[in-house]
N, C-alpha and C positions, 0 to 999 in steps of 0.2 A: 881260391874258388870264390865266385861272386854269386850272391843270392839277392835278388831284387836290387841289382846294381851296387850292392855294398859288399866289400870283401869280408869273408867269414874266416876266422882263424880256427885252426884245429887245436891250438894250444889253450890251456885253461887260463882265464883272466887276461885274455888278449882281445883286441878288436874294439875296445871302447872308444878309442880316439876317432876311428872312422865313423862310428855311429853318431858321435858328437858333431863332427864336421857336417854330416848329412843333415842333422837336426837344425843346426845353425843356418845353413844355406837355405833350407826350406822355410825357416822362421822369417828370414829377411827377403823372401822371394828371389833367392839366388839360384844358381845351378851348380852342380858338382858332378864329377865323374871320377871313377877309380878304374885303373887298368893295371894289369900285370902281364908282362911278357918277357920271356928269357930272364927270369929272376930280377926284373926291374919293375918296381912298383911306382905308379904315377898317380898323383892327385891333382885335379884341376878344379878350382873354385872361382866363381864369379858372383860377387855380391853387388 
């Protein structure tokens, strides 16, 4: 499930990595995207 373009885990203590990726990309004026389809998770980052 994506909330504000960031994947949200239903498991406790999971999902911190994606939040960190988003924060770093924003800090350095980069872009990021997360997608999940057919049990395949993709992250794209441009800094």
